[in-house]
C-alpha positions as CSV (number, residue, x, y, z in Angstrom):
1,M,18.3,18.2,19.4
2,G,21.3,19.8,20.0
3,F,21.7,19.5,16.2
4,I,19.3,21.5,14.5
5,G,20.3,25.3,14.3
6,R,18.5,28.6,14.0
7,L,18.7,31.2,11.1
8,G,20.5,33.8,12.7
9,E,22.1,32.5,15.9
10,A,25.5,31.3,16.3
11,T,25.7,27.3,16.7
12,T,28.3,25.0,17.9
13,I,29.2,20.6,17.9
14,E,27.8,18.8,20.1
15,P,29.8,15.3,20.5
16,V,27.5,12.1,21.1
17,V,28.9,9.2,22.1
18,T,26.8,6.2,19.5
19,G,27.1,3.5,22.4
20,H,28.2,3.2,25.8
21,P,31.6,1.2,25.9
22,E,30.1,-1.5,28.3
23,L,27.0,-2.3,26.0
24,V,29.2,-2.4,23.0
25,D,30.9,-4.8,24.7
26,R,27.6,-7.2,25.7
27,L,26.2,-6.7,21.9
28,K,30.0,-7.8,20.7
29,V,30.1,-4.6,18.7
30,D,33.2,-4.0,17.5
31,A,33.2,0.1,17.2
32,I,32.6,2.8,19.3
33,G,31.6,6.0,17.2
34,I,31.6,10.2,18.4
35,Q,29.0,11.9,16.4
36,V,30.0,15.4,15.2
37,V,28.2,16.7,13.3
38,P,27.4,20.4,11.6
39,P,24.1,21.9,12.5
40,L,20.9,21.4,10.2
41,F,18.6,24.1,10.0
42,V,14.5,22.7,10.0
43,D,11.8,22.8,11.1
44,A,11.7,20.1,13.8
45,E,10.4,18.6,16.5
46,L,10.1,15.4,19.9
47,R,7.9,12.9,18.9
48,H,7.9,9.9,21.2
49,G,11.2,11.0,22.3
50,R,12.7,11.0,18.4
51,V,13.2,14.0,16.5
52,V,11.1,14.3,13.3
53,I,11.9,16.7,10.6
54,K,9.3,18.2,8.9
55,D,10.9,21.0,6.3
56,G,13.9,22.7,5.8
57,L,14.7,26.7,6.7
58,I,16.7,27.6,3.7
59,T,14.3,28.6,1.6
60,S,15.6,31.5,-0.2
61,R,18.9,33.6,-0.9
62,D,17.9,35.7,2.4
63,A,17.8,32.8,4.8
64,L,21.4,31.1,3.4
65,K,22.7,34.5,4.3
66,Q,21.5,33.7,8.1
67,M,23.0,30.7,8.3
68,Q,25.7,30.5,10.7
69,L,28.0,27.1,11.2
70,P,30.3,26.5,13.7
71,D,33.9,27.8,13.4
72,P,35.6,24.8,12.2
73,D,38.5,25.7,14.6
74,D,37.4,26.1,17.3
75,D,39.5,24.0,20.1
76,R,37.0,23.6,22.8
77,I,35.2,21.7,20.6
78,F,38.2,20.0,19.6
79,R,38.9,19.3,23.5
80,S,35.2,18.2,24.0
81,I,35.8,15.5,21.1
82,E,39.0,14.5,22.4
83,K,38.3,14.2,26.0
84,L,35.3,11.7,24.7
85,A,37.8,9.9,22.9
86,E,39.9,9.0,25.5
87,R,36.5,7.9,27.7
88,C,36.1,5.4,25.4
89,S,39.7,4.4,24.5
90,G,39.5,0.5,24.3
91,D,39.8,-2.6,22.5
92,H,37.5,-0.7,20.3
93,A,37.6,0.5,16.8
94,L,37.2,4.5,17.4
95,Y,35.5,6.1,14.3
96,A,34.3,9.8,14.3
97,R,30.5,9.6,12.6
98,I,30.0,12.8,10.5
99,R,28.3,14.2,7.5
100,L,30.2,15.2,4.0
101,G,27.4,18.0,2.9
102,A,24.8,15.9,0.8
103,A,22.3,15.3,3.7
104,P,22.7,18.4,5.6
105,T,21.6,20.2,2.4
106,L,18.9,18.2,1.4
107,L,17.1,18.6,4.9
108,S,18.4,22.1,5.6
109,M,17.0,22.9,2.2
110,G,14.0,20.4,2.5
111,I,13.6,18.5,-0.8
112,T,10.7,21.1,-2.5
113,A,12.8,24.1,-1.9
114,F,15.7,22.1,-3.3
115,S,14.0,20.8,-6.4
116,Y,12.6,24.2,-7.3
117,G,15.5,25.9,-6.9
118,L,17.4,23.6,-9.5
119,A,15.1,24.7,-12.4
120,D,15.0,28.6,-10.9
121,D,18.5,29.4,-9.4
122,P,20.8,26.4,-9.5
123,D,24.0,28.9,-8.5
124,W,21.7,29.1,-5.4
125,V,21.7,24.9,-4.6
126,N,25.2,25.1,-4.9
127,D,26.1,27.8,-3.1
128,V,24.4,25.7,0.0
129,L,25.9,23.0,-1.0
130,N,29.6,24.7,-1.2
131,C,29.0,26.3,2.1
132,Y,28.3,22.8,4.4
133,C,31.0,20.6,2.3
134,T,33.8,23.2,2.7
135,W,33.1,23.8,6.4
136,S,33.2,19.7,6.5
137,A,36.5,20.3,4.6
138,R,38.0,22.2,7.5
139,F,36.5,20.7,10.0
140,S,37.5,17.0,9.2
141,R,41.0,17.9,8.7
142,N,41.4,19.0,12.3
143,L,39.1,15.7,13.2
144,S,41.8,13.7,11.6
145,E,44.1,14.9,14.5
146,L,42.4,13.1,16.9
147,P,43.2,10.0,18.1
148,F,39.7,8.2,15.3
149,D,41.0,4.8,13.3
150,F,38.3,6.0,10.1
151,F,35.7,8.2,9.7
152,W,31.8,7.3,9.2
153,C,30.1,9.4,7.0
154,F,26.3,9.4,6.8
155,D,25.0,11.5,3.6
156,D,21.7,9.6,2.3
157,I,20.9,10.9,-1.4
158,A,19.4,7.5,-2.8
159,F,15.3,5.9,-2.0
160,K,15.4,2.4,-2.2
161,S,14.7,2.3,-6.1
162,A,17.1,4.9,-7.1
163,P,19.0,8.0,-6.0
164,L,17.3,11.1,-5.7
165,F,18.2,12.9,-8.4
166,S,19.9,12.4,-11.5
167,R,23.0,11.3,-12.5
168,Q,23.5,14.8,-14.5
169,V,22.2,16.7,-11.1
170,F,24.9,14.5,-9.0
171,Q,27.9,15.4,-11.5
172,T,27.2,19.0,-11.9
173,F,26.3,20.2,-8.3
174,F,27.0,17.5,-5.8
175,L,30.3,15.5,-7.0
176,P,32.5,18.6,-7.3
177,N,31.5,20.1,-3.8
178,L,31.6,16.0,-2.1
179,R,35.5,16.5,-3.5
180,I,35.8,19.5,-1.6
181,A,34.1,18.0,2.1
182,C,36.8,15.1,1.5
183,S,39.6,16.4,1.0
184,G,40.3,17.6,4.3
185,I,39.6,13.7,5.2
186,R,42.9,12.2,6.5
187,K,41.5,8.6,7.6
188,P,40.2,5.5,6.2
189,W,36.5,6.3,5.6
190,V,33.2,4.7,4.8
191,F,30.3,6.4,2.7
192,H,26.8,5.7,4.4
193,S,24.2,5.9,2.2
194,D,21.0,3.9,2.4
195,G,19.4,3.1,-1.0
196,N,20.3,2.6,-4.8
197,L,23.2,3.8,-5.7
198,L,24.6,2.1,-9.3
199,P,23.6,4.9,-11.2
200,I,26.0,7.1,-9.9
201,M,28.2,4.7,-8.3
202,D,31.1,4.7,-11.1
203,D,31.0,8.9,-10.2
204,L,30.8,8.2,-6.5
205,V,34.2,5.6,-6.0
206,T,36.3,8.6,-7.5
207,L,35.7,10.3,-3.9
208,G,38.1,7.8,-2.3
209,M,36.0,6.2,0.1
210,Q,37.6,2.5,1.5
211,G,33.9,1.3,2.2
212,L,29.9,1.2,1.3
213,H,27.6,1.0,4.2
214,P,24.7,-0.2,4.3
215,L,24.0,-2.3,1.3
216,E,20.2,-1.8,2.0
217,P,17.8,-5.0,1.7
218,G,16.6,-5.2,-2.1
219,A,17.8,-2.0,-2.7
220,M,21.1,-3.0,-5.3
221,D,21.8,-6.4,-6.6
222,L,24.5,-7.7,-4.3
223,D,26.3,-9.8,-7.5
224,Q,26.4,-6.8,-9.5
225,L,28.2,-4.9,-6.3
226,K,30.3,-7.4,-5.6
227,T,31.4,-7.8,-9.2
228,S,32.2,-4.3,-10.0
229,Y,33.2,-2.5,-7.0
230,G,34.5,-5.7,-4.5
231,K,38.1,-5.1,-5.9
232,R,37.7,-1.1,-4.7
233,L,35.0,-1.1,-1.8
234,C,35.1,-2.9,1.0
235,L,31.4,-4.2,1.3
236,I,29.5,-3.5,4.8
237,G,25.9,-4.4,5.9
238,N,22.6,-5.9,4.4
239,I,21.7,-8.2,7.9
240,D,17.9,-6.4,7.4
241,I,16.9,-4.8,11.0
242,D,13.5,-5.3,10.8
243,T,13.0,-8.9,9.6
244,V,15.8,-10.3,10.8
245,L,17.7,-8.4,13.3
246,T,13.9,-7.2,15.3
247,K,11.2,-9.9,14.3
248,G,13.7,-12.8,13.1
249,T,14.5,-16.6,15.0
250,P,17.6,-17.3,16.0
251,E,17.4,-19.8,12.9
252,M,16.9,-16.6,10.6
253,V,20.1,-14.7,12.3
254,D,22.4,-17.3,11.7
255,Q,20.7,-17.8,8.3
256,A,20.9,-14.5,6.8
257,V,24.7,-13.8,8.2
258,K,25.8,-17.5,6.6
259,E,24.1,-16.7,2.9
260,R,25.8,-12.6,2.9
261,I,29.0,-14.3,3.3
262,N,29.2,-16.8,0.9
263,Q,27.5,-14.0,-1.3
264,L,30.1,-11.2,-0.5
265,G,33.0,-12.7,1.4
266,P,34.2,-14.3,-1.9
267,G,38.0,-12.5,-2.1
268,G,37.3,-10.7,1.2
269,G,36.3,-7.0,1.7
270,Y,32.9,-7.8,3.1
271,I,32.2,-6.9,6.9
272,I,28.9,-8.0,8.7
273,S,26.6,-5.3,9.8
274,D,22.9,-4.7,10.2
275,S,21.2,-2.7,7.3
276,N,21.5,0.9,8.8
277,S,22.0,1.3,12.7
278,V,21.3,0.0,16.0
279,P,17.8,1.9,16.3
280,D,16.1,0.9,20.2
281,F,13.4,-1.0,18.3
282,C,16.1,-4.1,17.4
283,N,15.8,-7.4,19.4
284,P,19.7,-7.0,21.9
285,D,19.9,-11.0,21.6
286,N,19.6,-10.8,17.9
287,I,22.5,-8.7,17.9
288,I,24.9,-11.1,20.0
289,L,23.5,-14.0,17.5
290,M,24.4,-12.3,14.5
291,A,28.2,-11.9,16.0
292,L,28.6,-15.2,17.0
293,A,27.4,-16.6,13.6
294,V,30.5,-13.8,12.0
295,E,32.6,-16.3,14.2
296,R,31.1,-19.1,13.5
297,Y,31.2,-18.6,9.9
298,R,34.3,-16.1,9.4
299,S,36.7,-19.1,8.6
300,I,35.1,-20.1,5.1
301,Y,36.6,-17.5,3.3
């Protein structure tokens, strides 16, 4: 649980490779990532080998004063990242898996404290968000000096039905601070959030990302997304990790890839991907079948 920080104690970044090159080759995946994220200040525990977050710890201004983020200019951190990058270099694209600051804020505060804070002390909410986003801007600026091909910024801000907050809250608190975070990025980048982002999409695209992932199945109208934003964003994902990549038959995998290419492929700007990540419960054979189906149907458009 190296990404969990303790209040009042110094913290650091522990870079983690998201996939061993040999495994990536076997699964026919195109890119390897190195995760470099700021610590979360949360009450968490290990359950069956997985980290489960129970609640946030930044529930007051006093707690915020005790939150110590790592030095974003620490050469030791970047040397360790660079060593991992050298080990992963090869025929794959290399990406840095980072956070901008939205998700760390929501997780470290906890949704209850965040919600009460919006009503009782909105400046405190903004201070927490600004702390993470200002740090992210500096860290990303330094990270951009390393040999990454792109950044993958995962900051979940939506349920399947709608964003976690109103558009007004997004415009007032999140958008200005996320712009600060994005100002440090010097590479092409992809924004990741599960859920329905359409109510805030017009604001979100002003951040300047080149891609949007993962297009959670059933969350957004894909035709609307393609029509309204397909010229501005590369759309990535939507192959269901549960019903298709875990439980699906080979025929279901093939059909899902063909349908998404037919729907989102016209004019370009679509990358086939799973609908979140490749968790350990996915059927590896189906991951390979997905890649092979892409090879079969990629020439359609």
